[in-house]
C-alpha positions as CSV (number, residue, x, y, z in Angstrom):
1,M,-0.4,0.3,-0.1
2,T,2.7,2.5,1.1
3,Q,4.5,1.3,-2.2
4,V,1.2,2.4,-4.6
5,R,0.9,5.7,-2.9
6,M,4.6,7.1,-3.5
7,R,4.0,6.1,-6.7
8,L,1.0,8.0,-7.1
9,F,3.0,10.8,-5.3
10,M,5.0,10.5,-8.0
11,K,3.0,11.6,-10.7
12,N,0.7,13.7,-8.5
13,K,3.5,15.9,-7.9
14,L,6.9,15.6,-9.4
15,P,7.4,18.9,-12.3
16,K,6.8,17.3,-15.8
17,V,10.6,17.3,-18.0
18,P,9.8,17.7,-21.3
19,L,11.4,15.4,-23.6
20,I,14.0,17.2,-25.0
21,V,15.2,18.6,-21.7
22,A,15.9,14.7,-20.8
23,L,17.4,13.9,-23.4
24,F,20.1,16.8,-23.3
25,I,21.0,15.9,-19.5
26,G,21.2,11.9,-21.1
27,L,23.8,13.3,-23.2
28,L,25.5,15.2,-20.4
29,L,26.1,12.4,-18.4
30,V,27.2,10.3,-21.1
31,F,29.6,12.6,-21.7
32,I,31.5,13.5,-18.5
33,T,31.2,9.7,-18.0
34,N,33.0,9.0,-21.3
35,E,36.0,12.2,-20.4
36,Y,36.4,11.2,-16.6
37,H,37.1,7.8,-17.8
38,N,40.1,8.7,-20.2
39,T,41.6,11.1,-18.2
40,S,41.8,7.7,-16.0
41,C,43.0,6.3,-18.5
42,N,45.2,8.7,-20.1
43,N,46.6,9.4,-16.4
44,A,47.3,5.5,-16.1
45,S,49.1,5.2,-19.3
46,S,51.4,7.7,-18.5
47,N,52.4,6.5,-15.3
48,L,53.0,3.1,-16.8
49,L,55.4,4.8,-19.7
50,T,57.3,6.8,-17.0
51,T,57.5,3.6,-14.6
52,S,58.6,1.9,-17.6
53,S,61.1,4.7,-18.7
54,S,62.0,4.9,-15.6
55,A,63.2,1.0,-15.5
56,M,64.6,1.0,-18.7
57,S,66.9,3.9,-17.8
58,T,69.0,1.8,-15.0
59,I,69.7,-0.8,-17.5
60,P,72.5,-0.7,-18.6
61,K,73.6,-0.2,-22.5
62,T,76.9,-2.8,-21.5
63,T,79.0,-3.5,-18.9
64,L,81.7,-3.0,-20.6
65,I,83.6,0.3,-20.0
66,N,86.5,0.9,-21.8
67,K,89.0,3.0,-20.5
68,D,90.1,4.8,-23.5
69,I,86.9,5.9,-24.7
70,S,85.3,7.0,-21.1
71,Q,88.7,8.4,-19.0
72,C,91.9,8.0,-20.8
73,Q,91.3,9.3,-24.9
74,A,93.5,12.5,-24.4
75,V,95.9,11.7,-22.4
76,R,96.8,8.6,-24.6
77,K,96.5,10.4,-27.6
78,Q,98.7,13.2,-26.6
79,E,101.5,11.3,-25.0
80,F,101.3,7.5,-27.6
81,L,99.9,9.6,-30.9
82,V,97.3,6.9,-31.1
83,S,94.4,5.4,-29.0
84,M,91.3,3.0,-29.7
85,T,89.7,5.2,-31.7
86,D,92.6,6.4,-34.3
87,I,92.5,2.2,-35.1
88,H,88.5,1.4,-34.3
89,S,85.9,3.5,-35.2
90,T,83.4,2.1,-32.6
91,N,84.8,0.0,-29.4
92,P,85.3,-4.1,-30.7
93,Y,84.4,-5.4,-27.0
94,D,81.0,-3.9,-27.0
95,N,78.4,-5.8,-27.7
96,F,80.4,-8.5,-28.0
97,S,78.4,-11.6,-27.9
98,P,80.5,-14.6,-27.2
99,E,77.3,-17.4,-28.1
100,S,77.3,-15.6,-31.7
101,Y,81.0,-17.1,-32.5
102,D,80.1,-20.8,-30.0
103,I,82.6,-19.5,-27.4
104,K,81.9,-22.1,-24.0
105,G,84.5,-20.2,-21.4
106,P,88.1,-18.3,-21.1
107,D,90.6,-20.6,-23.3
108,L,94.4,-19.5,-22.5
109,K,96.3,-22.2,-23.0
110,G,99.8,-21.5,-24.2
111,W,103.8,-22.6,-24.1
112,G,103.5,-20.9,-20.8
113,L,105.5,-16.8,-19.6
114,R,109.2,-17.0,-18.8
115,N,111.0,-15.4,-15.6
116,A,113.2,-13.2,-18.6
117,Y,109.9,-10.8,-19.0
118,D,110.0,-10.3,-15.6
119,K,113.2,-8.3,-15.8
120,I,112.9,-6.9,-19.2
121,L,109.3,-4.4,-18.2
122,N,110.4,-4.1,-14.1
123,E,114.2,-2.8,-16.8
124,V,111.7,-0.6,-19.7
125,R,109.1,0.3,-16.6
126,P,106.6,0.3,-20.5
127,R,103.5,2.9,-20.3
128,F,102.8,1.9,-24.3
129,M,104.2,-1.6,-25.5
130,V,103.5,-3.5,-28.9
131,E,102.7,-7.3,-29.4
132,V,103.4,-8.3,-32.7
133,G,101.8,-12.2,-32.3
134,S,98.9,-13.0,-29.7
135,W,97.1,-15.9,-29.9
136,K,94.1,-16.4,-27.5
137,G,96.1,-13.5,-25.6
138,L,98.1,-15.7,-22.7
139,S,101.3,-13.2,-23.2
140,A,99.5,-10.0,-23.6
141,V,97.4,-10.1,-20.5
142,Y,100.6,-10.9,-18.6
143,F,102.1,-7.3,-19.7
144,A,98.3,-5.5,-19.8
145,N,98.5,-7.3,-15.5
146,A,101.9,-6.3,-15.2
147,M,101.9,-2.5,-15.9
148,R,98.4,-1.9,-14.3
149,E,100.8,-3.5,-11.5
150,M,103.6,-1.5,-11.8
151,H,101.6,2.4,-12.5
152,G,99.3,1.7,-10.4
153,P,95.2,1.1,-11.5
154,D,93.6,4.6,-12.8
155,A,97.1,5.4,-14.9
156,C,96.7,5.2,-18.6
157,L,98.9,2.9,-19.9
158,Q,98.3,0.6,-24.2
159,L,99.5,-2.5,-25.3
160,I,98.2,-2.3,-28.9
161,C,98.0,-6.5,-30.5
162,V,98.9,-7.1,-33.7
163,D,98.0,-10.4,-35.5
164,T,96.2,-11.7,-38.2
165,W,94.6,-14.4,-35.6
166,L,94.8,-16.8,-38.4
167,G,97.6,-19.1,-37.9
168,T,101.5,-19.6,-38.2
169,T,102.8,-22.1,-40.9
170,A,103.1,-24.7,-37.5
171,A,99.3,-24.3,-37.0
172,W,98.6,-24.7,-40.4
173,E,100.7,-27.8,-40.6
174,S,99.4,-29.7,-38.2
175,P,97.0,-32.8,-39.4
176,D,94.1,-32.1,-37.6
177,M,94.2,-28.2,-35.7
178,E,91.6,-28.7,-34.5
179,K,92.8,-31.2,-31.8
180,P,96.3,-30.6,-31.9
181,I,99.1,-30.8,-28.9
182,K,99.2,-28.2,-27.0
183,G,95.7,-26.7,-27.5
184,N,97.4,-24.8,-30.5
185,T,93.5,-24.7,-31.9
186,L,92.4,-21.8,-34.5
187,Y,88.8,-22.5,-34.1
188,L,88.1,-23.4,-37.1
189,R,84.6,-22.3,-38.4
190,N,83.4,-23.8,-42.5
191,G,87.1,-23.7,-42.4
192,Y,88.1,-20.3,-41.3
193,P,89.6,-19.5,-38.4
194,S,87.5,-17.5,-35.1
195,V,90.1,-17.6,-32.7
196,Y,90.5,-13.9,-32.8
197,Y,86.9,-13.9,-31.0
198,Q,88.6,-16.5,-29.2
199,F,91.2,-13.2,-28.1
200,L,88.5,-10.9,-27.4
201,Y,86.5,-12.9,-24.4
202,N,89.8,-13.9,-22.3
203,V,90.7,-9.7,-22.4
204,I,87.0,-9.2,-21.2
205,D,87.3,-12.2,-18.7
206,Q,90.3,-10.7,-17.3
207,K,89.6,-7.2,-17.4
208,V,91.8,-6.2,-19.5
209,D,89.8,-4.7,-21.7
210,D,90.7,-0.9,-21.1
211,I,93.9,-0.9,-21.2
212,I,94.5,-4.2,-24.5
213,V,93.5,-3.0,-28.3
214,P,93.4,-5.6,-30.9
215,L,94.4,-4.5,-34.3
216,P,93.9,-7.3,-37.0
217,L,97.0,-6.9,-39.4
218,P,100.0,-8.7,-40.2
219,G,103.2,-7.4,-38.6
220,V,104.5,-5.7,-41.0
221,M,101.6,-3.6,-41.9
222,G,101.0,-3.5,-38.2
223,G,104.2,-1.1,-38.4
224,I,103.9,0.6,-41.8
225,F,100.4,1.0,-39.7
226,L,101.7,2.6,-36.4
227,Q,104.7,4.2,-38.4
228,K,101.9,6.8,-40.4
229,I,100.7,7.6,-37.5
230,G,104.1,8.6,-35.7
231,A,103.4,6.4,-32.5
232,K,106.0,5.2,-30.3
233,P,105.8,2.5,-28.1
234,D,107.9,2.1,-25.2
235,T,108.1,-1.9,-26.2
236,V,107.5,-3.9,-29.2
237,Y,107.3,-7.5,-27.5
238,I,107.8,-10.0,-31.3
239,D,106.4,-13.4,-31.4
240,G,104.7,-13.8,-34.6
241,C,106.0,-16.2,-37.2
242,H,109.0,-18.1,-37.1
243,D,110.4,-18.7,-40.4
244,K,113.4,-16.7,-40.7
245,I,112.2,-14.0,-43.9
246,C,108.5,-12.8,-41.3
247,V,111.6,-12.9,-37.9
248,I,113.5,-10.3,-40.0
249,Q,110.0,-8.3,-41.8
250,D,109.4,-8.0,-38.7
251,L,112.1,-6.4,-37.5
252,E,113.2,-4.8,-40.3
253,S,109.3,-3.4,-40.2
254,W,109.2,-2.3,-36.4
255,Y,112.3,-1.4,-35.0
256,P,111.6,2.1,-37.1
257,V,109.4,2.8,-34.8
258,I,110.5,2.7,-31.3
259,G,112.7,6.1,-30.3
260,V,115.7,5.6,-28.8
261,N,116.9,3.4,-26.3
262,G,113.8,1.1,-26.8
263,I,113.7,-2.4,-27.8
264,I,112.3,-5.3,-29.0
265,F,112.3,-8.1,-27.5
266,G,110.8,-11.9,-28.9
267,D,109.9,-14.8,-28.3
268,D,112.2,-18.7,-29.0
269,Y,115.7,-17.1,-29.8
270,N,116.6,-20.6,-29.6
271,R,114.7,-21.9,-32.5
272,S,117.6,-21.3,-35.9
273,E,115.7,-19.8,-38.6
274,V,114.9,-17.2,-35.5
275,K,118.7,-16.3,-34.0
276,E,119.4,-16.0,-38.0
277,A,117.1,-13.6,-38.6
278,V,118.7,-11.4,-35.4
279,A,122.0,-11.8,-36.6
280,H,121.3,-11.0,-40.0
281,F,119.2,-8.4,-38.6
282,C,121.2,-6.0,-35.2
283,T,124.2,-4.9,-37.2
284,P,126.0,-1.4,-36.2
285,D,124.8,0.9,-39.2
286,R,121.1,-0.4,-38.2
287,H,122.3,1.6,-34.5
288,C,120.8,-2.3,-33.3
289,Q,122.3,-3.1,-30.3
290,L,121.7,-6.7,-28.4
291,D,121.7,-6.5,-24.6
292,Q,123.9,-9.1,-23.9
293,N,122.8,-8.4,-20.2
294,L,118.3,-9.4,-21.1
295,T,119.4,-11.6,-23.6
296,D,118.6,-15.6,-23.1
297,G,119.1,-18.5,-24.1
298,I,115.7,-18.0,-25.4
299,T,114.4,-14.9,-25.3
300,F,116.0,-11.9,-27.3
301,V,116.4,-8.7,-26.6
302,L,117.2,-5.5,-28.9
303,R,118.3,-1.9,-27.9
304,K,118.1,1.7,-30.3
305,I,120.9,3.1,-29.6
306,A,121.6,6.3,-30.6
């Protein structure tokens, strides 16, 4: 009974609203509802984008920071007349993907290092060094760490590693170069060596990518390249091809690069072809002197005299 009376009251007492006004009010309510919904969605989207951008900005683009570009570029350019950017337009260590080259992990297997190297480095105390013949990087990593220990972690140092990473005649003479003795593998991929990428991995893994700069050239061409730039390394280490003609060519190419009192030293002096090449090259007319104090049965040391 009460509900019936209420309906009668509403019918008789409330003012009648024209149809057009009702339609207008209805459309207005729809418009207000839509605007509120759009504003809420836009604010939510804006907040989501802001959050995503903030999160993305905290993700580093690369975990590798090469001091040559970020810290030592000007110093190296001034002192050594050459730095990473004179050789590479982009940092070769950036965005390096070991999986792309089937690199399983570090591999620094080689033929060992000699106590004579410590004696030589302590004598010269190099800040800028060149290595001709690097292979997987065993000696390069050793030299870089020795330089850092001598001069401190904040010093701007440089070791340019010159190699084709295509192997020596001895490697190619192996009956199965993928399973040779002493680990002299070239990591062939479709018949072409890929050991360069193992070298990059080892350098990054050993945290010396701020010192080591790879220069993928034959030894002779590397010497010509640095001569043209005018670079003057303190020390050059030659351990590339061990055939007599190769050793002579490397010495002829790199001796003009070092300055007076600079040294070139090399390994395998116990091999007849290496010893013959050194004797052929190092003569007084070249202002070359075999350092008897630093040279031993396996390592030769040549010093440029005035």
